[in-house]
N, C-alpha and C positions, 0 to 999 in steps of 0.2 A: 728676241725672236728671230726666226729665219724664214726664208720663203717657203719652207716646208711646214710652217705652222698650220695645224688642222683648220679646215674651213669652219666658220661660225654658222651654226644652223639658224634658220629663221626664228625658231622658238627661243634660242639663247639670246639672239639680238633683241627680240621683243621684250624679254625679261630685263635685259640691260637697259633698254630704252625706258621702261617703266620705272626702274630704280633710279636712274639718273634724273629723270623728270621730277620724281618725287623729292629727291635730295636738292634739286635746284628750284624748288617752288619760290624761294626768296627772290628769284630773278625772272619772274613771270611777266613783268610789265613791259611797257613800250621801249625802255632802254635796256631791258634784259639785265645781264650781269654787270653792266656799266654802273648800276646803282652802287656797287661796291667802291667806286672811285669817289669817295667823299672828299671834301676839301682837306680834311685832316690827313687822309692817306696821300693826297697829292703833295701836301707839305712835307710829309715824311719822305716821299719819293725824291723830292728835290734835294734832300740831304745826301743822296747817293752821288751827287755831282762833286768831283774832287778836282779834276784838271780843267774842266770846261770844254774838253774836246768833243766835237760833234761828228757823228758818223751816219750818213744816209743809208737806209736799209732797202731801198728800191733798186732794182736792176734797170739799166737803160731801156726805154720803151722801144720795142721792135717795130720797124716799119717795112720789113721785107718778109715775104712768106717763108715759112720753114716747116719742117716735119711736125713741130709742136705748135705751130702758129699759122694755120692756113688763111686766117683772116686777120692780118696784122693791123696795127693802128695806122691811120692815114694822116699824114702831115703834108700840107701843101701851103705854098706861099700865095697869098691873095694880093699882095702888093710888094714890089721891090723898089728901092730908092733909085731914082734917076740921078746918077752922079754928076750929070752935066748941067742941071738946071740951077743949082745954087739955092740958097734959102732953106726953108724948112721942108722936110719930107719924112715919111714914115715907112718902115718895113712892117708888114702885117702877115699873119698866117692863120691857118685853121687846123683843128685837130679833131679826130674822131676815133673812138676805140670800142672794141668789143670787150667790155669790162671784165667778164668772167672767162677769159681765155686761159690757155695753158702756158703762157710765156711772160706776161706783164704783171707786175706787182699790183695787187688790188685788195680792197676790203670788201667783205661780204656783209651786207646788212641783214637784219633778222627777217626780212621779207623774202630773202633769196631762196630759202628752202621750203618747199611744199611737201608735206608728208601726210598721207591718209586724209587729204582734203583740207588740211589746216596749215597755218603758219605757227610760229612760236606762240606759246601761251594759249593755244586753242583758237586763235583768231581765224575766222573763215578765209579760205584762200581767195574768195571772190573779191576781197578788198584790193587785189591786184588786177588792174584792168589795162587796156591799151594806153590809158592815160598815165599809168604809173601806179604806185602803191599808196593807198590812202592811210596805211598804218605800217609801223615797223620799218620805215624806209631809212635811208642813210641820214636823214634829217635828225634821227635820234642821237647822232653823234655830232650835231652841228657846233657844239662848243668845244670840240676836240676830245681826244682820248689821251689823257696825260696821267702817267703813273709809273710805278716801279717795273721796269722790264728785267726779265731774267732769261739769259740764253743758256740752254742745255745743248751741248755739242755731242751727239751720239757717235758720229764717226771717230772723234777724238777718244771717246771712251773705249771704243773697240779697236783702236789702233789702225784705222783705215782712212783713206782720203775721203771716201764717200760710201754710202750704202747703195748697193746695186738695186736697180728697178725690181719691184716685187718684194723687197725686204720690208719687214715690219719693225716698228718701234713699240715696245710694250711698256706697261707701267713699271716693270722692273728695270728697264733701260733708263727711264726718266729718274727713278730713285737712285740708281747707281751713278748716273751722270751728276746728279745733284751732290751725292756724297763725294765723288772724285773731285769735283770742282770746288767743294767747300762753300756751297751756297744752299739756301733753302727757299723754295717757292712758297709764297704766303698768300693770304687772302687779298683779293683785289689786284694781284700782280698780272702783268702782261707776259704770258709764257711764250717764249720763242724757242722752237725746236729745230736744230740744224740736222739735216740728213745728208747734206753735201750735194744736193741736186744741181746747184749753180756751178759748183766746181767741176762736176762731171760733165756738165753741158759745155763749159768753157774749154775743157781739155779734150773731150772726145767728140764734141759737136752735138747739135740738137738731135733728138730722136722722137718718135711718136709717143710722148709721155702720157697722152690720154689713155694709152693701152698698157703702159708699163712704167711704174714709178715707185719709189720708196715713200713710205708715209707711216702714220700712226696706225696701230691695230686698234679696233674699236674698244677693246678692254682697257687701253691706256687712258681712256676718258675717266675712268674711276680715280686715277691719280689727280686729275684736274678737279673733279668734284670734291675729293678729300681736301684739297688746298683752296678751293673756292676762287680760282683764278677768274679774271673777267674778260680776257682776250686770249685767243690762241693764234699764233703765227708760225709759219714755216717757210722754208726755202723751196718747197714743192707745193703740192696741192693740199697738204695735210692728210689726205686720204691715200692709201696704197692702191695701186692698180697692178694686176686685177684685184677686184674687191675680194676680201676673205669671207664676206658675209653672203649667205644664200638669199638671193632675191633683192638685194639692196646694193646699188652700184657705188654710192658714196656714204657709207655708214658713219664715218667721222663727221661729215657735214650734218647728217641728220641728228646725231647725238649732240654735237656741239651747239649748232645753231637752233635746231628745233626743240630739243629736249632741255638744253641747259642755258639757252639765251646768250651764247658767246658770239661776239663778232669775230669773224675769222680774217686773218691776213694771209693771203696765198701768194706764193712765188716771190718771196722776199729774197734778199741777198745778204748773207752773213760773212762773206769772204774777206771783208776788211775788219768787221767787228770781232770775229772769233779769235784771230791771232792777237789782236790788241787786248782783248780780255785775258787771253792766256799769258801774255807778257806782263800785264799788270796784276795778275793773280786775283782778279775780281770779275764776277760774271753778272753783277746787278748794276743797274744804271737808271737814270731818268729816261723815260721813253715818251716821245711826243708824236701823236698820230693826228693829222688834220685832213680828213676827207673833204672833198668838194661839197658845197651845199647845193645838192641836186634834188629838190623836193620830188618825192615819189620814186627815186632811183633805188635799185636793188643793191647797189654797191658803188664804189668809186675807185679810180686810180689813186694811188697814195704813195708817198715817200716818207715812211716813218723815220724819225731821227732819234738815235741813241745819244745821250749826253752823259759823258763819263766824268 
């Protein structure tokens, strides 16, 4: 799809939402689609490991303000060693982050998206208070998210270094990338979609990506429903900006998290993984995601690891 893709009407979005929610009824509980990650599937995913090489999929945490990160993470030293005293000493520091910003890699829990007064599975939105979320928090992933990761590289498919802001990835792009790469996305997989956001940012500099970024078109979520994936991750926000949907600013978040029960991984970095997969000719691997245990939190900073 191109930036000229016709806008999606509110009625078309509502119909798509209802269809995806119905097809994802199997994922309506506290863990959402993570229920697909059975011990048997994790064991099968472990068989994807051939070389034992590990690749971190998070970008370095940003601590300086930028066009896409007006409230960067805060890192400060609370104690520095006194080299002149001898004996035992400690260096200590403190860290704070706006988890759902537009620069740092993070996981969205199922309590993150409120739509029409409810959370995923029809849970009332008032379970989220100033004290945190009493349901659907990041604690649902407390034992980690471990499964078969599949990377689909859309810029590689199109023969470009990255997709320009405002461009859309459709279901046909995902199917074509899958065929070109000789891999098939299956039930319980962690689907990672590269749009080249990180490469563009590294080469051209940061921009106000809250207003303009490449991402998935809402209709692409039908591909995910067909394959019953359990996690969606991207090197951008997963949503396109501006939104192609009338009246909904983050349609992919609404469909993925609220309707389908998918945990989202936003603003990952695939610039080491993608060329490695291309050289080895395989695009599936063991993927390990270990969010922080933050009871009541709507998400967590995270560094997913691909094990090839």
